[in-house]
C-alpha positions in Angstrom: 7.8 40.3 4.5 5.4 37.3 4.6 5.7 35.0 1.6 3.3 32.2 0.9 4.4 29.4 -1.5 1.5 27.3 -2.9 2.5 24.0 -4.4 -0.6 23.1 -6.4 0.3 19.8 -8.0 -1.6 16.8 -6.7 0.9 14.3 -8.1 2.6 12.0 -5.5 5.9 12.6 -7.4 5.4 16.3 -7.9 8.4 18.0 -9.5 6.9 21.4 -9.0 6.8 20.6 -5.3 10.5 19.9 -5.4 11.1 23.3 -7.0 8.8 25.0 -4.5 10.8 23.4 -1.6 14.1 24.6 -3.2 12.8 28.2 -3.3 11.4 27.8 0.3 14.8 26.8 1.5 16.5 29.7 -0.3 14.1 32.3 1.1 14.2 30.8 4.7 18.0 31.2 4.8 17.5 34.9 4.0 15.4 35.2 7.2 12.2 35.7 5.3 9.0 34.6 6.9 7.8 32.0 4.5 5.1 29.4 4.6 4.5 26.6 2.2 1.2 25.0 1.4 1.1 21.6 -0.3 -2.2 21.0 -2.2 -1.7 17.3 -1.7 -2.5 17.8 2.0 -5.7 19.8 1.3 -9.3 18.7 0.8 -9.9 20.5 -2.5 -13.5 20.9 -3.6 -15.0 22.7 -6.6 -16.5 26.1 -6.0 -20.1 25.0 -6.3 -19.7 22.8 -3.2 -19.1 23.6 0.5 -15.5 24.9 1.0 -13.3 22.7 3.1 -11.5 23.7 6.3 -8.1 23.5 4.6 -9.4 25.8 1.8 -10.6 28.3 4.3 -7.2 28.2 6.0 -5.5 28.8 2.6 -7.9 31.7 2.0 -6.7 33.3 5.3 -3.0 32.6 4.4 -3.5 34.4 1.1 -5.1 37.3 2.9 -2.2 37.7 5.3 0.7 37.1 2.9 2.5 40.1 1.4 3.4 38.1 -1.7 2.8 34.6 -3.2 4.8 32.1 -5.2 2.7 29.6 -7.1 4.0 26.2 -8.1 2.3 24.4 -10.9 2.5 21.4 -13.1 1.4 21.6 -16.7 -1.7 19.8 -17.9 -2.9 20.1 -21.5 -0.7 23.3 -21.9 -2.4 25.0 -19.0 -2.8 25.1 -15.2 -3.7 21.9 -13.4 -7.1 21.1 -11.8 -5.9 21.6 -8.2 -4.6 25.0 -9.0 -7.8 26.0 -10.7 -9.8 25.0 -7.6 -7.4 26.9 -5.4 -7.6 30.1 -7.5 -11.4 29.9 -7.7 -11.9 29.4 -4.0 -8.9 30.8 -2.1 -7.5 33.8 -4.0 -10.2 36.3 -3.4 -8.0 38.3 -1.2 -4.9 38.3 -3.5 -5.7 41.6 -5.1 -2.6 43.7 -5.8 -0.1 41.2 -4.4 3.3 40.4 -5.9 3.6 36.9 -7.2 6.0 34.5 -8.9 5.5 31.3 -10.9 7.4 28.0 -10.6 6.5 25.4 -13.2 7.5 21.8 -13.9 6.4 20.3 -17.2 6.9 17.0 -19.0 8.7 18.5 -21.9 10.2 21.7 -23.4 7.3 22.8 -25.5 4.9 23.8 -22.8 6.9 26.9 -21.6 4.1 29.3 -22.6 1.6 27.4 -20.4 2.5 29.7 -17.5 0.9 32.6 -19.4 -2.5 31.3 -18.6 -1.8 31.7 -14.9 -0.3 35.1 -15.5 -3.5 36.2 -17.3 -5.7 34.9 -14.5 -3.7 36.6 -11.7 -3.2 39.9 -13.5 -6.7 40.2 -14.9 -8.7 38.8 -12.0 -6.8 40.3 -9.0 -4.5 42.9 -10.6 -1.5 41.0 -9.1 2.1 42.1 -10.0 4.3 39.4 -11.4 8.0 38.8 -11.1 9.1 38.8 -14.7 11.3 35.7 -14.1 9.6 32.3 -14.2 11.1 29.0 -13.2 10.4 26.4 -15.8 11.8 22.9 -15.6 11.3 19.7 -17.4 11.7 16.0 -16.5 15.3 16.0 -17.6 16.2 18.5 -14.8 15.5 16.0 -12.1 17.1 12.7 -10.9 15.9 10.7 -8.0 13.5 13.4 -6.9 16.2 16.1 -6.8 17.2 18.9 -9.1 20.2 17.6 -11.0 20.7 20.6 -13.5 23.3 23.2 -12.5 21.7 25.8 -14.7 18.3 25.3 -13.0 19.9 25.5 -9.5 21.4 28.9 -10.6 18.0 30.1 -11.9 16.4 29.1 -8.6 19.0 31.2 -6.8 18.3 34.2 -9.1 14.5 33.8 -8.8 14.7 33.7 -5.0 17.0 36.7 -4.8 14.9 38.8 -7.2 11.7 37.8 -5.6 13.1 38.8 -2.2 14.5 42.1 -3.4 11.6 43.3 -5.6 9.0 42.0 -3.0 10.6 44.1 -0.3 10.5 47.2 -2.5 6.9 46.7 -3.3 5.7 46.4 0.3 7.9 49.3 1.6 
């Protein structure tokens, strides 16, 4: 099973990246072939311009992945601009793939913001979503590390279920 994790936040102190890294580590320990892409390392360009080399590489990674985990930060109760560019330009070959969502937000009232991403993935590419979403807020972190025991447990469950269900879907 080939899993691709896309951390879409462009923030230098991205908490969604920290969460993606936590899931990456959990899946790697299980022997899963997992690759993580950090949007901060990409040359992101809007769809009406020439696509960059890093975006072409991500498009190929999406094509070859069996499933995808998308990490996002919340901006104005929706997906961030980096993720929008990635979806518009690099997810054309995501049709029918299994996906999960990891989200870091500034506060507790943005928990429905992940529904916008769900709608995009399910309507545009008929992707299948893991029903469990990781949602964390600023209070779950300390010194760029997860400091909430409940969140660590939820990361364990998310990783386990993503692995178990993902294997069943590609079998």
